[in-house]
C-alpha positions as CSV (number, residue, x, y, z in Angstrom):
1,M,21.5,81.3,154.6
2,S,19.0,81.8,157.6
3,Q,18.1,85.2,158.9
4,T,16.7,83.9,162.3
5,T,20.4,83.4,163.4
6,L,21.4,86.9,162.6
7,K,20.6,89.2,165.6
8,E,20.5,92.6,164.4
9,P,18.4,95.5,164.0
10,E,15.2,94.9,161.4
11,V,15.7,96.4,157.9
12,T,13.2,99.0,157.1
13,L,13.1,101.2,154.0
14,E,13.4,104.2,157.2
15,L,16.5,102.6,158.1
16,A,17.9,102.3,154.2
17,K,17.1,105.8,154.2
18,D,19.0,106.3,157.3
19,H,21.6,105.3,155.6
20,G,21.6,107.3,152.5
21,L,19.8,104.9,150.4
22,T,16.6,105.5,148.2
23,E,13.5,103.7,147.9
24,E,14.1,102.6,144.5
25,E,18.1,101.8,145.7
26,F,16.2,99.3,148.6
27,D,14.2,98.2,146.5
28,M,17.2,96.6,144.0
29,I,18.8,95.4,146.9
30,K,16.3,93.3,147.2
31,N,16.4,92.8,144.2
32,Y,19.6,91.3,144.0
33,L,19.4,89.3,146.9
34,G,16.1,87.9,146.5
35,R,14.9,89.2,150.4
36,T,15.1,92.0,153.0
37,P,18.9,92.8,153.3
38,T,20.4,92.3,156.5
39,F,21.7,95.1,159.0
40,T,25.2,94.2,157.8
41,E,24.5,93.9,154.3
42,L,22.3,96.6,154.5
43,G,25.4,99.1,155.2
44,V,27.7,97.1,153.1
45,Y,25.5,98.8,150.5
46,S,24.7,102.2,151.7
47,V,29.4,102.5,151.8
48,M,29.2,100.6,148.3
49,W,26.8,102.8,146.6
50,S,27.4,106.1,148.0
51,E,28.4,108.6,145.6
52,H,31.9,108.3,146.9
53,C,32.3,104.6,146.4
54,S,29.7,104.5,143.3
55,Y,30.0,107.4,141.7
56,K,26.5,106.8,140.7
57,N,26.0,110.4,139.8
58,S,29.1,111.1,137.6
59,I,30.0,108.7,136.2
60,L,28.0,108.1,132.8
61,E,29.6,111.6,132.1
62,I,32.7,110.8,133.5
63,K,33.4,107.7,130.7
64,K,32.8,110.6,127.9
65,L,36.0,111.7,128.9
66,P,38.8,111.2,126.2
67,R,40.4,107.3,128.3
68,E,43.2,106.1,126.2
69,G,46.3,107.6,124.8
70,E,50.0,105.9,123.9
71,H,51.4,106.3,126.6
72,L,48.6,105.0,128.5
73,L,49.3,101.3,130.1
74,V,45.9,101.0,132.1
75,E,42.5,102.2,130.9
76,A,41.5,104.8,133.4
77,G,39.6,103.8,136.3
78,E,41.0,99.9,135.8
79,E,43.4,100.3,138.7
80,N,44.1,102.2,142.0
81,A,45.5,105.3,139.8
82,G,46.3,106.2,136.3
83,L,49.4,104.3,135.1
84,V,51.5,105.9,132.1
85,D,54.8,104.8,130.4
86,I,57.7,107.4,130.6
87,G,60.5,105.5,128.6
88,D,63.3,103.4,130.0
89,G,61.5,100.7,131.4
90,L,59.3,102.8,133.6
91,A,56.2,104.1,134.6
92,C,54.3,106.7,136.5
93,A,51.7,105.9,138.5
94,F,49.7,109.5,139.6
95,K,46.4,110.2,141.3
96,V,44.9,113.1,142.9
97,E,41.8,112.5,145.3
98,S,39.6,114.9,147.8
99,H,39.2,115.0,151.2
100,N,37.1,117.4,151.5
101,H,34.4,116.5,153.9
102,P,36.9,115.7,156.9
103,S,38.6,118.2,156.5
104,A,35.6,120.8,157.5
105,I,35.0,118.9,160.2
106,E,38.4,117.4,161.6
107,P,41.1,119.8,160.0
108,Y,44.3,118.2,160.7
109,Q,43.0,114.4,160.4
110,G,40.9,115.0,157.6
111,A,44.0,116.4,155.6
112,A,46.8,114.1,157.1
113,T,44.9,110.8,156.3
114,G,44.1,112.4,152.8
115,V,48.0,112.2,152.2
116,G,47.7,108.6,153.5
117,G,45.2,107.4,151.1
118,I,46.2,108.9,148.1
119,H,50.0,107.6,148.7
120,R,48.6,104.1,149.4
121,D,46.8,103.8,146.0
122,I,50.1,104.4,144.0
123,F,52.3,101.9,146.5
124,T,49.4,99.2,146.3
125,M,50.4,99.4,142.2
126,G,53.9,98.4,143.0
127,A,55.1,102.1,142.6
128,R,57.3,104.0,145.2
129,P,55.9,106.8,145.9
130,V,58.6,110.0,144.5
131,A,56.6,113.1,144.9
132,S,53.3,114.8,146.3
133,L,51.1,117.8,145.4
134,N,47.9,119.3,146.8
135,S,45.2,121.7,145.5
136,L,43.0,123.9,148.6
137,R,40.4,125.9,148.7
138,F,39.0,127.7,151.5
139,G,37.2,130.7,152.6
140,T,38.1,134.4,152.9
141,M,41.0,135.0,155.5
142,N,39.1,137.8,157.6
143,N,36.8,134.4,159.1
144,P,38.8,133.2,162.0
145,R,37.4,129.4,161.2
146,V,39.0,129.9,157.5
147,R,42.3,130.4,159.6
148,Y,42.0,127.7,161.7
149,L,40.9,125.4,159.1
150,L,43.9,126.4,156.9
151,D,46.8,126.1,159.8
152,G,45.1,122.4,160.2
153,V,44.7,121.4,156.8
154,V,48.6,122.4,156.5
155,R,49.8,121.2,159.7
156,G,48.0,118.0,158.6
157,I,49.5,117.6,155.5
158,S,53.2,118.4,156.3
159,D,52.9,116.3,159.5
160,Y,52.1,113.4,157.3
161,G,53.7,114.3,154.8
162,N,57.2,115.1,155.9
163,S,57.0,112.0,158.2
164,F,56.1,109.9,155.4
165,G,59.5,111.4,153.7
166,I,57.9,112.3,150.0
167,P,58.3,115.7,148.9
168,M,56.2,118.5,148.7
169,I,56.8,119.6,144.8
170,G,54.1,121.9,144.2
171,G,50.1,123.1,144.7
172,E,47.6,125.7,144.7
173,I,45.6,127.9,147.3
174,Y,42.5,130.0,146.6
175,F,40.6,131.7,148.8
176,D,37.1,132.9,148.3
177,E,33.8,133.1,150.0
178,A,32.7,130.3,147.7
179,Y,34.5,127.8,150.3
180,E,33.6,129.2,153.3
181,G,31.9,126.6,154.9
182,N,33.0,123.7,152.6
183,P,37.0,123.5,152.0
184,L,38.7,121.4,149.4
185,V,41.7,119.6,150.6
186,N,42.3,117.5,147.2
187,A,46.1,115.7,147.4
188,M,48.4,114.2,144.7
189,S,50.8,111.3,144.5
190,V,53.1,110.6,141.8
191,G,55.4,107.3,142.2
192,I,57.4,105.7,139.7
193,V,57.9,101.6,139.3
194,K,59.4,99.9,136.7
195,V,57.2,98.2,133.7
196,G,55.7,95.1,134.2
197,E,56.1,95.2,138.2
198,T,53.2,96.0,138.8
199,A,50.5,94.9,141.0
200,S,46.8,94.3,140.5
201,A,43.8,95.0,143.0
202,I,42.1,91.2,142.1
203,A,41.6,88.3,143.7
204,E,41.9,85.4,141.9
205,G,42.6,81.4,142.2
206,I,40.5,79.3,143.8
207,G,42.0,78.7,147.9
208,N,44.2,81.4,147.3
209,P,45.0,83.1,151.1
210,V,43.0,86.7,151.8
211,L,45.2,88.4,154.0
212,I,44.3,91.7,156.4
213,V,47.9,93.7,156.6
214,G,48.9,96.7,158.9
215,S,47.3,98.6,161.3
216,S,44.8,97.2,163.7
217,T,40.7,97.9,162.6
218,G,38.7,100.2,165.2
219,R,35.9,101.8,164.6
220,D,37.0,105.4,163.5
221,G,35.8,106.5,159.6
222,I,32.9,104.4,160.3
223,H,30.5,105.0,157.5
224,G,33.2,108.1,156.6
225,A,32.3,107.3,152.4
226,T,28.5,107.9,153.2
227,F,29.6,111.3,154.8
228,A,31.5,111.9,152.3
229,S,28.4,111.3,149.9
230,E,26.1,114.6,151.8
231,D,25.9,118.2,152.2
232,I,27.8,119.4,154.9
233,S,25.3,120.7,157.5
234,E,25.0,122.2,160.8
235,E,24.7,118.3,162.6
236,S,28.2,117.2,160.9
237,E,30.3,118.1,164.0
238,A,28.6,115.4,165.8
239,K,30.0,113.7,162.8
240,R,33.6,113.7,163.9
241,P,33.8,109.6,164.3
242,S,33.5,109.8,160.3
243,V,36.7,111.4,160.3
244,Q,39.9,108.7,160.3
245,V,43.1,109.1,162.4
246,G,46.6,108.9,160.4
247,D,49.9,107.5,161.6
248,P,52.5,108.7,158.6
249,F,54.9,106.0,160.4
250,T,52.7,103.3,160.1
251,E,52.4,104.2,156.4
252,K,55.8,104.0,156.0
253,L,56.8,100.8,157.3
254,L,53.7,99.8,154.9
255,L,54.9,100.9,152.2
256,E,58.2,99.1,152.4
257,A,56.5,95.9,153.6
258,S,54.3,96.3,150.4
259,L,57.0,97.2,147.9
260,E,59.2,94.0,149.4
261,A,56.4,91.4,149.6
262,L,55.5,92.2,146.1
263,K,59.2,91.5,145.0
264,T,58.4,88.2,146.4
265,G,56.3,87.1,143.5
266,V,53.6,85.5,146.2
267,V,51.1,88.6,145.7
268,V,48.2,87.8,143.4
269,G,46.5,91.1,143.9
270,M,46.7,93.8,146.5
271,Q,44.4,96.8,147.4
272,D,44.6,100.0,149.5
273,M,41.4,99.9,152.5
274,G,40.1,103.2,152.0
275,A,36.7,104.3,151.5
276,A,34.3,101.5,153.3
277,G,37.1,99.6,154.3
278,I,37.5,95.9,154.1
279,A,33.9,96.0,152.3
280,C,35.1,97.9,149.6
281,S,38.2,96.1,149.0
282,S,37.2,92.6,149.4
283,S,34.0,93.1,147.1
284,E,36.1,95.5,144.4
285,M,39.1,92.9,144.2
286,T,36.5,89.6,143.8
287,A,34.0,91.4,141.3
288,K,37.5,92.1,139.0
289,G,38.5,88.3,139.1
290,G,34.7,87.3,138.5
291,Q,35.2,84.6,141.2
292,G,34.1,84.7,145.1
293,M,35.5,85.2,148.9
294,K,34.9,84.7,152.3
295,L,36.4,86.2,155.0
296,D,36.1,85.4,158.7
297,L,35.9,88.9,160.1
298,D,36.4,87.4,163.7
299,K,40.2,86.9,162.6
300,V,40.9,90.5,161.8
301,P,42.9,92.5,164.5
302,A,41.2,94.7,166.0
303,R,42.2,97.4,168.1
304,E,38.5,98.2,170.2
305,E,36.7,95.4,172.5
306,G,33.3,94.0,171.4
307,M,33.5,95.4,167.4
308,T,30.7,94.2,165.6
309,A,30.8,92.5,161.5
310,Y,28.7,96.4,160.5
311,E,31.8,98.3,162.2
312,L,34.6,95.9,161.2
313,L,33.4,95.7,158.0
314,L,32.9,99.9,157.8
315,S,35.9,101.3,159.7
316,E,37.7,103.5,157.6
317,S,41.0,103.1,160.2
318,Q,43.4,104.0,158.4
319,E,47.2,101.9,156.9
320,R,45.7,98.8,155.9
321,M,45.6,96.7,152.5
322,L,44.0,93.4,151.4
323,V,46.2,91.4,149.8
324,V,45.2,88.0,148.1
325,A,48.0,85.4,148.1
326,E,49.7,82.1,146.4
327,K,48.2,79.2,148.0
328,G,51.0,77.5,150.7
329,R,53.5,80.8,150.2
330,E,51.5,82.1,152.5
331,Q,54.1,82.1,155.2
332,E,56.3,84.4,153.2
333,I,53.7,87.5,153.0
334,I,53.4,87.3,157.0
335,D,57.0,87.0,157.1
336,V,57.8,90.1,155.3
337,Y,55.4,92.2,157.4
338,E,55.8,90.8,160.8
339,K,59.6,91.5,159.6
340,W,58.4,95.4,159.6
341,D,56.4,95.5,162.8
342,L,52.9,95.3,160.7
343,N,49.7,92.7,161.7
344,A,49.5,89.9,158.2
345,V,46.9,87.9,159.2
346,V,44.9,85.3,156.9
347,I,41.3,86.3,157.2
348,G,39.8,84.4,154.4
349,E,40.1,82.6,150.7
350,V,39.4,83.0,147.0
351,V,36.3,80.6,146.3
352,E,33.9,79.5,143.8
353,G,30.8,81.8,142.8
354,E,30.0,85.4,142.9
355,H,29.6,86.0,146.3
356,V,31.7,87.9,149.0
357,T,30.8,86.3,152.3
358,Y,31.3,87.7,155.8
359,W,31.8,85.5,158.9
360,K,31.1,86.5,162.4
361,D,30.7,84.6,165.7
362,G,30.1,81.1,163.6
363,E,27.2,83.2,161.1
364,I,27.1,84.3,158.5
365,K,26.7,88.1,158.4
366,A,26.5,89.5,155.2
367,E,26.4,87.2,151.6
368,I,26.7,89.8,148.7
369,P,27.1,89.3,144.9
370,A,30.2,91.1,144.6
371,D,29.6,92.8,141.1
372,S,26.3,94.0,142.2
373,L,28.2,96.4,144.6
374,V,30.7,97.9,142.5
375,L,31.6,100.7,139.7
376,G,31.0,99.3,136.4
377,G,28.8,96.1,138.2
378,G,25.5,96.5,139.3
379,A,25.5,99.5,141.4
380,P,23.1,102.1,140.2
381,Q,24.1,104.9,137.4
382,Y,21.8,108.2,136.9
383,V,21.5,110.6,134.5
384,R,20.3,113.6,136.7
385,E,17.9,116.5,135.8
386,A,20.4,119.2,134.0
387,I,19.1,123.2,133.6
388,K,21.0,125.8,132.9
389,P,21.7,128.1,136.3
390,D,19.5,131.0,135.7
391,Y,22.8,133.3,136.3
392,I,24.7,132.2,133.7
393,D,23.4,134.9,131.0
394,G,23.3,137.8,133.4
395,V,27.4,137.3,134.4
396,Q,28.2,137.1,130.9
397,S,26.4,139.6,129.3
398,F,28.4,142.2,132.0
399,D,30.2,144.9,130.6
400,A,33.4,145.7,132.7
401,A,33.7,149.2,131.1
402,T,30.8,150.3,133.0
403,L,32.9,149.8,136.1
404,D,34.5,153.5,137.2
405,H,38.1,151.9,137.0
406,P,40.8,153.4,139.5
407,E,43.7,155.1,137.9
408,N,46.5,154.3,140.4
409,H,48.1,151.4,138.5
410,N,51.1,151.2,141.7
411,D,48.3,150.8,144.2
412,I,46.5,148.1,142.3
413,L,49.2,146.1,141.6
414,L,50.6,146.2,145.1
415,K,46.6,144.9,146.2
416,L,46.7,142.3,143.5
417,L,49.9,141.1,144.8
418,A,48.8,141.2,148.2
419,S,45.9,139.4,147.5
420,P,46.1,135.2,149.3
421,N,44.8,134.0,145.8
422,V,48.3,135.7,144.3
423,A,50.5,136.4,147.1
424,S,53.4,134.2,148.1
425,K,51.9,130.7,149.3
426,R,55.9,130.6,151.4
427,W,53.8,130.9,154.8
428,V,52.2,127.4,153.8
429,H,55.0,125.6,151.9
430,E,58.2,126.0,153.7
431,Q,56.0,123.5,156.5
432,Y,56.5,121.1,153.8
433,D,60.1,118.9,153.0
434,T,60.0,119.7,149.7
435,M,64.0,118.5,149.3
436,V,63.1,114.7,150.8
437,R,65.1,112.0,148.5
438,T,66.9,114.9,147.0
439,N,65.5,115.0,143.8
440,T,63.5,117.9,143.7
441,V,64.7,120.4,140.8
442,N,61.5,122.8,140.9
443,G,59.9,123.1,144.4
444,P,56.9,125.4,145.5
445,G,57.3,128.7,144.9
446,A,59.5,130.1,142.0
447,S,58.3,128.1,139.7
448,N,55.3,126.9,137.2
449,S,55.2,123.3,137.8
450,G,56.8,120.9,140.2
451,V,59.5,119.2,138.7
452,I,61.5,115.7,140.3
453,R,64.8,113.8,138.4
454,I,64.5,110.3,137.5
455,K,67.5,108.8,139.3
456,G,70.0,106.7,137.0
457,S,68.5,109.0,133.8
458,K,68.3,112.1,132.3
459,K,64.6,112.7,132.7
460,G,62.7,114.5,134.6
461,L,58.9,114.7,135.9
462,V,56.8,117.1,135.8
463,A,53.2,117.7,137.6
464,K,51.0,120.2,138.1
465,T,47.6,121.2,139.9
466,D,45.2,123.7,138.3
467,C,42.3,124.8,138.2
468,N,40.6,128.4,138.7
469,G,36.6,127.1,140.1
470,R,35.6,131.0,139.4
471,Y,36.3,130.8,135.7
472,V,33.8,127.5,135.9
473,Y,31.4,128.9,137.7
474,L,30.9,132.0,135.2
475,N,31.1,129.8,131.9
476,P,31.4,125.8,133.1
477,R,32.7,124.6,129.5
478,K,34.9,127.2,128.6
479,G,36.3,126.8,132.5
480,G,36.8,123.3,132.6
481,Q,39.0,124.2,128.9
482,I,40.9,126.3,130.7
483,A,41.8,124.1,133.8
484,V,43.6,121.4,131.9
485,A,44.6,124.0,129.3
486,E,46.0,126.3,132.3
487,S,48.0,123.4,133.9
488,A,49.5,121.7,130.9
489,R,50.9,125.9,129.9
490,N,52.9,126.0,133.4
491,V,54.0,122.3,132.2
492,V,55.8,123.3,129.5
493,C,56.6,126.7,130.6
494,S,58.8,124.3,133.4
495,G,60.2,122.1,130.0
496,G,58.0,119.6,130.0
497,R,55.8,117.9,127.5
498,P,52.0,117.2,129.1
499,V,51.2,113.4,128.8
500,A,48.2,113.0,130.6
501,I,45.9,114.4,133.6
502,T,44.1,112.6,136.7
503,N,41.4,115.1,138.1
504,C,39.4,115.9,140.8
505,L,35.9,117.0,140.4
506,N,34.9,118.7,143.2
507,F,31.0,120.0,142.9
508,G,27.8,120.3,144.9
509,N,24.5,118.2,145.2
510,P,23.7,116.5,141.8
511,Y,20.6,116.2,142.5
512,K,20.2,120.0,142.0
513,P,19.2,120.5,138.0
514,D,21.8,123.5,138.3
515,V,24.3,122.1,139.6
516,Y,24.5,118.8,137.5
517,W,24.5,120.7,134.1
518,T,27.7,122.9,135.5
519,F,29.2,119.5,136.0
520,K,28.1,117.8,132.6
521,E,29.2,121.1,131.0
522,A,32.3,121.7,133.1
523,L,33.5,117.7,131.7
524,G,32.9,118.1,128.4
525,G,34.7,121.2,128.6
526,M,37.4,119.4,130.0
527,G,37.3,116.7,127.4
528,D,37.4,119.3,124.8
529,A,40.7,120.3,126.0
530,C,42.1,117.0,126.8
531,R,41.5,115.8,123.2
532,A,43.5,118.8,121.4
533,L,46.4,118.8,124.1
534,N,46.3,114.9,123.3
535,T,46.1,114.4,127.2
536,P,43.9,111.3,128.3
537,V,42.3,111.4,131.8
538,T,43.8,108.3,133.8
539,G,41.2,108.4,136.4
540,G,40.7,110.0,139.1
541,N,38.5,111.2,142.4
542,V,34.2,112.7,141.9
543,S,33.8,114.7,145.3
544,L,30.0,115.9,145.3
545,Y,27.8,117.3,147.8
546,N,30.0,120.4,148.7
547,E,27.8,122.4,149.8
548,N,26.9,124.4,153.5
549,P,23.7,125.9,154.6
550,K,24.7,129.1,152.5
551,G,25.1,126.7,149.1
552,A,27.7,125.1,147.1
553,I,30.7,125.9,146.3
554,F,32.1,127.0,142.4
555,P,32.2,123.8,140.6
556,T,36.3,122.9,140.5
557,P,37.1,120.2,138.4
558,V,41.0,120.1,140.2
559,I,43.7,118.7,137.4
560,G,46.4,117.4,137.8
561,M,48.9,117.6,134.8
562,L,52.0,115.0,134.1
563,G,54.5,116.1,131.6
564,I,58.2,114.3,131.1
565,I,61.6,116.0,130.8
566,E,63.7,114.1,128.5
567,D,66.9,116.1,129.4
568,V,65.8,117.6,133.7
569,E,69.5,119.1,133.4
570,N,69.2,121.1,130.3
571,H,65.4,121.5,129.7
572,T,63.8,122.8,132.8
573,M,62.4,126.4,133.1
574,T,62.0,128.5,135.3
575,P,59.7,131.7,135.9
576,G,62.3,134.7,137.4
577,F,64.8,136.7,135.1
578,K,67.7,135.2,134.7
579,Q,70.4,138.3,134.1
580,E,70.4,142.1,133.4
581,G,70.3,143.0,129.8
582,D,67.7,140.3,128.6
583,V,65.0,141.1,126.2
584,L,61.5,140.2,127.2
585,Y,58.4,139.4,124.6
586,Y,54.8,138.6,125.4
587,I,54.1,135.6,122.4
588,G,50.7,134.4,122.3
589,A,46.9,135.6,122.3
590,E,45.6,139.5,123.0
591,R,45.3,140.3,126.2
592,K,41.6,141.6,126.2
593,G,38.7,140.7,128.7
594,L,38.3,141.1,132.6
595,G,35.8,138.6,133.3
596,G,36.9,136.2,136.0
597,S,39.6,138.3,136.5
598,E,41.4,139.0,140.1
599,Y,41.4,142.6,139.2
600,L,37.7,142.6,139.5
601,S,37.5,140.3,142.7
602,T,40.0,142.1,144.5
603,I,39.5,145.7,143.0
604,H,36.0,145.8,142.5
605,K,34.7,143.0,144.7
606,L,32.9,141.1,141.8
607,T,32.7,138.1,140.3
608,T,31.2,138.4,137.2
609,G,31.4,138.3,133.5
610,D,32.4,135.7,130.5
611,A,36.1,133.5,131.6
612,P,38.8,134.8,129.8
613,E,39.3,133.8,126.1
614,L,40.5,130.6,125.4
615,N,41.5,129.1,121.4
616,L,42.3,125.7,122.0
617,D,43.8,125.1,118.8
618,F,46.3,128.1,119.4
619,E,46.8,126.4,122.4
620,V,47.9,123.7,121.1
621,K,50.0,125.9,118.8
622,L,52.1,127.6,121.1
623,Q,52.3,125.4,123.6
624,E,54.6,123.4,121.2
625,F,56.6,126.7,120.0
626,L,57.4,127.1,123.7
627,L,58.2,123.7,124.6
628,D,60.8,123.7,120.9
629,L,62.2,127.4,122.8
630,I,62.6,125.8,125.9
631,Q,65.0,122.3,124.2
632,S,67.0,124.6,121.5
633,G,68.1,127.2,124.4
634,N,66.6,130.4,123.2
635,I,64.9,131.4,126.3
636,N,66.2,132.1,129.9
637,A,63.0,132.3,131.4
638,A,58.6,132.3,131.1
639,H,56.2,132.6,132.9
640,D,52.5,131.8,131.6
641,V,50.2,134.9,131.9
642,S,47.5,134.0,134.8
643,D,45.8,134.9,137.6
644,G,46.6,139.2,138.0
645,G,46.9,139.5,133.9
646,L,50.2,140.5,133.1
647,A,51.1,143.0,135.2
648,V,51.3,140.2,138.4
649,T,52.9,138.1,135.8
650,L,55.9,140.3,135.7
651,A,56.2,141.3,139.2
652,E,56.5,138.0,140.0
653,M,59.3,137.2,137.7
654,A,60.9,140.2,139.0
655,I,59.8,139.2,143.1
656,F,61.4,135.7,141.9
657,S,65.2,137.1,140.8
658,G,65.0,140.5,142.5
659,I,66.1,142.2,139.2
660,G,63.8,145.0,137.9
661,A,62.6,145.7,134.2
662,S,61.7,148.8,131.9
663,V,58.3,147.6,129.5
664,S,56.3,149.1,127.5
665,A,53.0,146.8,126.9
666,K,50.9,147.8,124.3
667,G,47.5,146.0,122.8
668,L,45.1,146.4,120.0
669,N,42.8,148.3,122.1
670,D,43.1,150.9,124.2
671,S,42.2,149.8,127.8
672,T,45.1,149.8,130.0
673,H,43.6,148.3,132.9
674,E,42.7,144.6,129.9
675,I,46.1,145.2,129.0
676,L,47.8,144.8,132.7
677,Y,45.1,142.7,133.9
678,S,43.2,140.9,131.8
679,E,43.6,136.8,132.1
680,A,42.9,135.9,128.8
681,Q,45.0,132.8,127.9
682,S,47.5,131.0,126.1
683,G,50.0,133.9,126.9
684,V,53.2,133.8,128.1
685,V,56.4,136.4,129.0
686,V,59.9,135.1,128.3
687,S,63.2,136.4,128.9
688,V,66.0,136.0,126.2
689,S,69.5,137.1,126.7
690,S,71.3,139.2,123.7
691,E,73.2,136.6,122.2
692,Q,69.8,134.5,121.3
693,K,67.9,137.4,120.0
694,P,68.4,137.2,116.3
695,D,67.8,133.4,116.2
696,F,64.9,134.1,118.7
697,E,63.0,136.7,116.7
698,K,63.5,134.6,113.4
699,K,62.0,132.2,114.7
700,L,59.0,133.8,115.8
701,S,58.8,135.4,113.1
702,T,58.1,132.5,111.3
703,S,55.7,130.6,113.4
704,G,52.6,132.5,112.9
705,I,52.0,133.2,116.9
706,P,52.1,136.7,117.4
707,F,54.5,138.2,119.7
708,Q,55.8,141.3,121.1
709,A,58.6,142.9,122.4
710,L,57.8,144.3,125.8
711,G,61.3,145.7,127.4
712,V,64.2,144.9,129.0
713,V,65.8,143.0,132.6
714,G,67.3,145.5,134.8
715,G,67.3,147.9,137.5
716,S,66.0,147.8,140.8
717,E,62.0,148.9,139.8
718,L,59.5,147.9,137.8
719,I,58.6,150.0,135.2
720,I,55.2,149.1,133.1
721,N,54.3,152.1,130.5
722,T,53.9,155.4,132.0
723,D,51.5,153.2,134.6
724,V,53.5,151.6,136.7
725,N,56.8,152.6,139.1
726,L,58.0,150.0,141.6
727,P,61.0,148.9,144.2
728,V,60.8,145.2,143.2
729,S,61.5,145.0,147.0
730,I,58.2,147.4,147.9
731,M,56.4,144.4,145.6
732,E,58.2,141.5,147.0
733,E,56.8,142.7,150.7
734,A,53.1,143.2,149.9
735,Y,53.6,139.4,147.8
736,E,55.5,137.9,150.6
737,T,54.1,139.1,153.4
738,A,50.3,138.8,153.4
739,I,49.3,135.6,154.2
740,P,51.5,135.4,157.1
741,K,50.2,138.5,157.8
742,A,46.4,137.3,157.5
743,M,47.3,134.4,159.7
744,E,48.5,136.9,162.8
745,Q,45.2,138.5,163.1
């Protein structure tokens, strides 16, 4: 290839650095190519070697997570999403991904395209998306910009998801100053496919045509991957062009056309064009197939005049896919997509060799060994310096007994119920369509997890997103364990057996030694819990550089937990009280410690102490026992103790049902505040009918799991010891009105 024919800017080290590459990486590129890269090649390497695409600072730690299990049908990272055998000849594809940086700059489109991108990851595998979830983090609600971001993100998620026609069955939202300048927007999709009918993201078969299908290509989203691989700064607002623009109606057409195309048997491989666009999909499919690919970019349907090879390759325009078809049968694919009024154009073919070659204007604009571009191939992999943060020992040695604790527990509980982290998220989830397709059993709100039925089967799928970044900040390893354990416990409280996780690892700048130490420790904790609970990691997403000029976010490894209910009609559980006269029990670990609690944060304005207590062996035992209770019909309600402690758990059960309860809660210590507000793990409140009480207590006495009879459901007040006496209606008002009032400021 003659570089003299390429009329592009001269590539220098400074230009490479402007593209986010280091001097060492620039030398690696020159070594791979045997020459200085062209401008277009530099652009391709810059996006493919960005953290967003290559995981260069994280992959070596991710590989330490447990990634094998009896239910897994593909290895973690092998395909666009994880794939789990759920029985009856069916598999579940599921994944969670971030769109943090785009949402910080343009919240509506950032969130909308995050939803679109994660659904494409699912249906490119041949699975039909059946449910959505999300995990969101924002700053404090008294900040007008935070309210603007929350409004834009929620509208973006709802407008895209509602138009696309997939129910939102669950999620979580946290508010803290740590996320003030850098919100987190993580979206999860769950899909179903018949075993053996999945598609692979591969390019193989010499001479097989390569097609681009879906929307036309514009200049939106260029360098979105590198934009997501740097700290948010004061200049970020000027990078709005790096935020993609989505069209859910086109995505719906693309979904139906792609599933129909797969049924023709003509598709060899299929990949979504998300981050890094054509550059990413073509290089990853080529590297996986071990053969070459050549593409003529002049044939790419463009919606803007004069687009260069650089722009066409790096554009992240939405609703596009790359498809490899059987030679001679490509017209069958074209006919399907044209029937759905979508582009389907042959732009190249699979060739011998190992290079991806991109032509434009009759010239080779880039010719790169595909393997040198991709994760698991020649993309760089680093172990960064890790140093324990200075603050850790200080916060963990904090003694909550030194605080002057208020004694008006009615006032404390109402303040906790009105805390945005605890309060009802109805203002959010009522903007989502939670019932479309009529399979939703448990949706957002009065549920521990989202549950959907699998039509034509007795089974249901359970899904939950979970992570308390405050815990991970205070004790990264324990916080990572709790994120997995709590998401599994929520799945069990809904009647499901946890089987696998996906994750979205939201952290700060990996070049900072304290951030990298936290990252390693948190992943170590996740691995501990996944091994204990037998929930292997199927894949996920890494989002680093979540910082703003004031500092990094709380480390937030969001867990997307998948579970299976064998009998969705009879074994699905909800947290609200069911009837007066039912007996309440607390089963699980002792309530002790206030570290990292919502009580400390809301009442004392402190984020300190050690993360809550957790014993993984006991957690496993508790979850097995609880699942047996649900499947045996021994209990009527179950709700795990988490944010706000036992008092908030009981209050929510009352609010969800409109029925009160009279409770006597004791502990091994004399601290009422710990008994009521500790967020120590491995604790669940259950209600039992009087008829089931003898059998229930017999099981408890032989289980070896500590328990305590709490009291009886009934009346219109929640009474706890002599400390709390509140009408359910007053608690409900505090719980339901907090976020709407905050948004009206």
